[in-house]
TIVO-948350 format. One line per field, with one value per residue (C-alpha): x, y, z; residue in one letter; chain; residue number from 1. Coordinates in nm, 3 decimals. Layout:
BEGIN
xx: c(X, ...)
yy: c(Y, ...)
zz: c(Z, ...)
r: c(a, ...)
c: c(A, ...)
k: c(NUM, ...)
***
This chain:
BEGIN
xx: c(8.030, 8.093, 8.407, 8.611, 8.913, 9.125, 9.337, 9.656, 9.519, 9.266, 9.485, 9.436, 9.063, 9.035, 9.202, 9.055, 8.952, 8.579, 8.595, 8.706, 8.392, 8.358, 8.327, 8.620, 8.770, 9.077, 9.349, 9.400, 9.694, 10.068, 10.152, 10.517, 10.533, 10.506, 10.397, 10.201, 10.278, 9.955, 9.770, 9.442, 9.295, 9.114, 9.442, 9.621, 9.366, 9.396, 9.777, 9.756, 9.499, 9.718, 10.031, 9.867, 9.713, 10.031, 10.262, 10.055, 9.759, 9.511, 9.186, 9.091, 8.738, 8.879, 9.096, 8.791, 8.575, 8.833, 9.048, 8.895, 8.556, 8.725, 8.912, 8.581, 8.437, 8.735, 8.671, 8.308, 8.372, 8.138, 8.262, 8.301, 8.405, 8.679, 8.926, 9.183, 9.464, 9.616, 9.952, 10.298, 10.645, 10.770, 10.788, 10.500, 10.268, 10.404, 10.339, 9.979, 9.955, 10.077, 9.822, 9.541, 9.637, 9.630, 9.276, 9.158, 9.321, 9.152, 8.806, 8.720, 8.649, 8.666, 8.757, 8.975, 9.244, 9.463, 9.753, 9.756, 10.079, 10.271, 10.503, 10.802, 10.877, 10.914, 10.879, 10.536, 10.381, 10.021, 10.023, 10.253, 9.994, 9.709, 9.370, 9.506, 9.809, 9.593, 9.360, 9.662, 9.794, 9.459, 9.472, 9.820, 9.712, 9.847, 9.636, 9.747, 9.727, 9.899, 9.737, 9.850, 10.221, 10.161, 9.958, 10.255, 10.463, 10.239, 10.262, 10.643, 10.660, 10.417, 10.597, 10.935, 11.067, 11.313, 11.470, 11.136, 11.043, 11.364, 11.306, 10.951, 11.075, 11.326, 11.053, 10.828, 11.101, 11.026, 10.663, 10.703, 11.061, 10.981, 10.903, 11.264, 11.366, 11.109, 11.215, 11.579, 11.474, 11.299, 11.607, 11.828, 11.620, 11.674, 11.947, 12.249, 12.609, 12.583, 12.422, 12.091, 11.937, 11.925, 11.652, 11.811, 12.163, 12.035, 11.872, 12.198, 12.389, 12.137, 12.145, 12.525, 12.532, 12.272, 12.417, 12.069, 11.845, 11.536, 11.288, 11.146, 11.457, 11.570, 11.231, 11.237, 11.586, 11.497, 11.193, 11.409, 11.694, 11.493, 11.172, 11.181, 11.043, 10.743, 10.731, 10.504, 10.592, 10.464, 10.698, 11.001, 10.942, 10.940, 11.270, 11.410, 11.325, 11.485, 11.804, 11.814, 11.763, 12.055, 12.302)
yy: c(9.511, 9.856, 10.036, 10.273, 10.489, 10.600, 10.896, 11.043, 11.397, 11.651, 11.761, 11.420, 11.435, 11.756, 11.603, 11.252, 11.105, 11.127, 10.799, 10.605, 10.522, 10.465, 10.644, 10.867, 10.883, 11.088, 10.999, 11.354, 11.294, 11.340, 11.054, 11.081, 11.405, 11.396, 11.152, 10.839, 10.603, 10.483, 10.175, 10.231, 10.421, 10.655, 10.736, 10.777, 11.032, 11.221, 11.218, 11.346, 11.614, 11.741, 11.743, 11.922, 12.185, 12.250, 12.245, 12.388, 12.544, 12.316, 12.316, 11.980, 12.008, 12.059, 11.748, 11.551, 11.663, 11.642, 11.349, 11.125, 11.116, 11.005, 10.725, 10.618, 10.584, 10.366, 10.146, 10.104, 9.991, 9.694, 9.342, 9.220, 9.570, 9.669, 9.913, 10.109, 10.275, 10.574, 10.633, 10.734, 10.607, 10.887, 10.840, 11.083, 10.880, 10.545, 10.596, 10.697, 10.394, 10.160, 10.305, 10.271, 9.907, 9.860, 10.001, 9.783, 9.475, 9.539, 9.644, 9.512, 9.159, 8.979, 9.288, 9.307, 9.566, 9.727, 9.972, 10.252, 10.450, 10.656, 10.440, 10.664, 10.841, 11.217, 11.517, 11.576, 11.228, 11.207, 11.585, 11.532, 11.312, 11.434, 11.259, 11.004, 10.936, 10.887, 10.656, 10.454, 10.436, 10.292, 10.040, 9.934, 9.884, 9.587, 9.364, 9.344, 8.983, 9.014, 9.306, 9.171, 9.226, 9.579, 9.644, 9.523, 9.803, 10.053, 9.863, 9.858, 10.224, 10.344, 10.148, 10.279, 9.928, 10.012, 9.665, 9.498, 9.767, 9.702, 9.325, 9.360, 9.589, 9.325, 9.059, 9.280, 9.402, 9.158, 9.268, 9.629, 9.743, 10.103, 10.013, 9.949, 10.279, 10.466, 10.276, 10.371, 10.736, 10.703, 10.546, 10.820, 11.098, 10.976, 11.177, 10.974, 11.034, 11.413, 11.396, 11.586, 11.335, 11.347, 11.613, 11.868, 11.796, 11.840, 12.172, 12.291, 12.195, 12.368, 12.685, 12.684, 12.613, 12.882, 13.115, 13.205, 13.174, 13.251, 12.965, 12.979, 12.883, 12.637, 12.463, 12.436, 12.285, 12.047, 11.918, 11.840, 11.683, 11.496, 11.409, 11.067, 11.238, 11.399, 11.669, 11.968, 12.325, 12.287, 11.997, 12.151, 12.494, 12.334, 12.157, 12.473, 12.681, 12.424, 12.427, 12.807, 12.811, 12.572, 12.776)
zz: c(2.734, 2.883, 2.765, 2.983, 2.910, 3.206, 3.096, 3.239, 3.250, 3.129, 2.837, 2.677, 2.753, 2.553, 2.247, 2.284, 1.945, 1.881, 1.692, 2.002, 2.198, 2.572, 2.907, 2.997, 3.347, 3.442, 3.695, 3.827, 4.057, 4.077, 4.312, 4.210, 4.412, 4.790, 5.059, 4.969, 5.257, 5.418, 5.539, 5.355, 5.062, 5.300, 5.474, 5.140, 5.019, 5.346, 5.323, 4.965, 5.046, 5.331, 5.115, 4.823, 5.046, 5.245, 4.942, 4.656, 4.839, 4.660, 4.863, 5.012, 4.871, 4.521, 4.561, 4.674, 4.382, 4.105, 4.218, 4.483, 4.309, 3.987, 4.165, 4.322, 3.970, 3.877, 4.181, 4.072, 3.713, 3.663, 3.596, 3.238, 3.125, 2.884, 3.042, 2.844, 3.040, 2.856, 3.025, 2.907, 2.997, 3.223, 3.600, 3.672, 3.447, 3.557, 3.928, 3.848, 3.617, 3.892, 4.136, 3.881, 3.826, 4.205, 4.222, 3.934, 4.085, 4.420, 4.308, 3.961, 3.839, 3.506, 3.306, 2.997, 3.063, 2.796, 2.800, 2.541, 2.512, 2.255, 2.047, 2.124, 2.453, 2.407, 2.641, 2.482, 2.508, 2.386, 2.332, 2.032, 1.859, 1.640, 1.620, 1.375, 1.595, 1.905, 1.715, 1.601, 1.958, 2.061, 1.776, 1.895, 2.258, 2.451, 2.673, 3.035, 3.151, 3.489, 3.666, 4.002, 3.938, 3.810, 4.125, 4.328, 4.175, 4.352, 4.681, 4.661, 4.561, 4.829, 5.100, 4.985, 4.915, 4.638, 4.627, 4.563, 4.311, 4.114, 4.131, 3.998, 3.720, 3.611, 3.607, 3.394, 3.160, 2.880, 2.848, 2.964, 2.891, 2.988, 3.351, 3.466, 3.303, 3.514, 3.825, 3.761, 3.732, 4.068, 4.226, 4.081, 4.235, 4.591, 4.768, 4.874, 4.982, 4.963, 4.618, 4.603, 4.365, 3.986, 3.936, 4.168, 4.044, 3.689, 3.781, 3.937, 3.623, 3.393, 3.602, 3.579, 3.204, 3.124, 3.387, 3.507, 3.811, 3.604, 3.623, 3.268, 3.068, 3.337, 3.332, 2.953, 2.954, 3.238, 3.048, 2.746, 2.942, 3.205, 3.019, 3.190, 3.503, 3.332, 3.601, 3.548, 3.636, 3.993, 4.070, 3.901, 4.061, 4.406, 4.337, 4.176, 4.484, 4.712, 4.501, 4.510, 4.887, 4.934, 4.721)
r: c(m, k, v, f, h, i, l, n, g, d, a, l, k, e, q, f, p, k, t, v, k, g, e, i, l, v, a, r, e, g, l, v, d, g, a, v, k, s, d, s, l, e, e, l, f, q, v, r, a, n, f, l, f, e, t, y, n, i, p, t, e, e, y, k, i, k, t, i, n, e, f, e, k, i, k, n, i, p, s, q, s, e, i, n, l, w, f, e, d, d, l, f, c, q, v, n, f, w, f, t, c, y, l, l, n, q, f, t, e, h, c, k, v, y, l, v, r, p, e, v, h, t, p, y, g, f, a, a, l, d, q, e, g, l, t, q, a, f, a, d, r, v, q, i, n, d, l, d, r, l, a, q, l, w, e, s, y, s, h, e, d, l, d, q, l, v, e, l, g, e, e, l, q, g, e, f, p, f, i, p, v, a, i, q, a, h, s, d, r, l, p, k, d, g, n, l, g, r, p, k, e, s, l, k, q, i, m, s, e, l, d, t, k, e, f, g, p, v, f, k, a, f, n, q, r, e, s, i, y, g, f, g, d, l, q, v, k, r, l, f, d, e, v, l, a, a, l)
c: c(A, A, A, A, A, A, A, A, A, A, A, A, A, A, A, A, A, A, A, A, A, A, A, A, A, A, A, A, A, A, A, A, A, A, A, A, A, A, A, A, A, A, A, A, A, A, A, A, A, A, A, A, A, A, A, A, A, A, A, A, A, A, A, A, A, A, A, A, A, A, A, A, A, A, A, A, A, A, A, A, A, A, A, A, A, A, A, A, A, A, A, A, A, A, A, A, A, A, A, A, A, A, A, A, A, A, A, A, A, A, A, A, A, A, A, A, A, A, A, A, A, A, A, A, A, A, A, A, A, A, A, A, A, A, A, A, A, A, A, A, A, A, A, A, A, A, A, A, A, A, A, A, A, A, A, A, A, A, A, A, A, A, A, A, A, A, A, A, A, A, A, A, A, A, A, A, A, A, A, A, A, A, A, A, A, A, A, A, A, A, A, A, A, A, A, A, A, A, A, A, A, A, A, A, A, A, A, A, A, A, A, A, A, A, A, A, A, A, A, A, A, A, A, A, A, A, A, A, A, A, A, A, A, A, A, A, A, A, A, A, A, A, A, A, A, A, A)
k: c(1, 2, 3, 4, 5, 6, 7, 8, 9, 10, 11, 12, 13, 14, 15, 16, 17, 18, 19, 20, 21, 22, 23, 24, 25, 26, 27, 28, 29, 30, 31, 32, 33, 34, 35, 36, 37, 38, 39, 40, 41, 42, 43, 44, 45, 46, 47, 48, 49, 50, 51, 52, 53, 54, 55, 56, 57, 58, 59, 60, 61, 62, 63, 64, 65, 66, 67, 68, 69, 70, 71, 72, 73, 74, 75, 76, 77, 78, 79, 80, 81, 82, 83, 84, 85, 86, 87, 88, 89, 90, 91, 92, 93, 94, 95, 96, 97, 98, 99, 100, 101, 102, 103, 104, 105, 106, 107, 108, 109, 110, 111, 112, 113, 114, 115, 116, 117, 118, 119, 120, 121, 122, 123, 124, 125, 126, 127, 128, 129, 130, 131, 132, 133, 134, 135, 136, 137, 138, 139, 140, 141, 142, 143, 144, 145, 146, 147, 148, 149, 150, 151, 152, 153, 154, 155, 156, 157, 158, 159, 160, 161, 162, 163, 164, 165, 166, 167, 168, 169, 170, 171, 172, 173, 174, 175, 176, 177, 178, 179, 180, 181, 182, 183, 184, 185, 186, 187, 188, 189, 190, 191, 192, 193, 194, 195, 196, 197, 198, 199, 200, 201, 202, 203, 204, 205, 206, 207, 208, 209, 210, 211, 212, 213, 214, 215, 216, 217, 218, 219, 220, 221, 222, 223, 224, 225, 226, 227, 228, 229, 230, 231, 232, 233, 234, 235, 236, 237, 238, 239, 240, 241, 242, 243, 244, 245, 246, 247)
***
């Protein structure tokens, strides 16, 4: 049986335990940030490439080599394989996790799929664990028996069907109690009734409390206060700039 590990980023790849055997693939995306609505995978990748180039100046060829090629490898995992998904509880990780489950549900057959995650959600996730801690997280992995419903999370998210997303989260709560928490964080970030959405409102509050418009200290405080989002500096800086422009 072939063994695969799908990781939530290159940082985990660099610290991955040598004692845990198998082929490593990396989900190099941030699907939580920007447009994802599409009618096919090809269209999705084009939408993402356009967004990343226009927003962060990431070359399309780089996206193809580093991201699309890795997802193609995931699609081509042979049947009867063991697949370990290393993802954390924050929204950034969860949206990538849902998409990965969607790919596996669409393109793989008769595989055993497991979720590996840190026991406790922190702003640091896997990065807070040493080799022993990561090995223990792998030992504590949980088998995923209903890939289809996890795949439906991606379909609901990508089609902006919040009601269905919430309903699925409630159904999955017993087995995956962290999923409704991430879904709530997603719901909270959507602007409504003059509210800018939780991340931007939080940034405004932090800027007021610290009495600063300097990004560094605001980013640090945001990461501590809103670790449920799992945003990196690129995502937070974009929101930060938009808040500043609106002041």
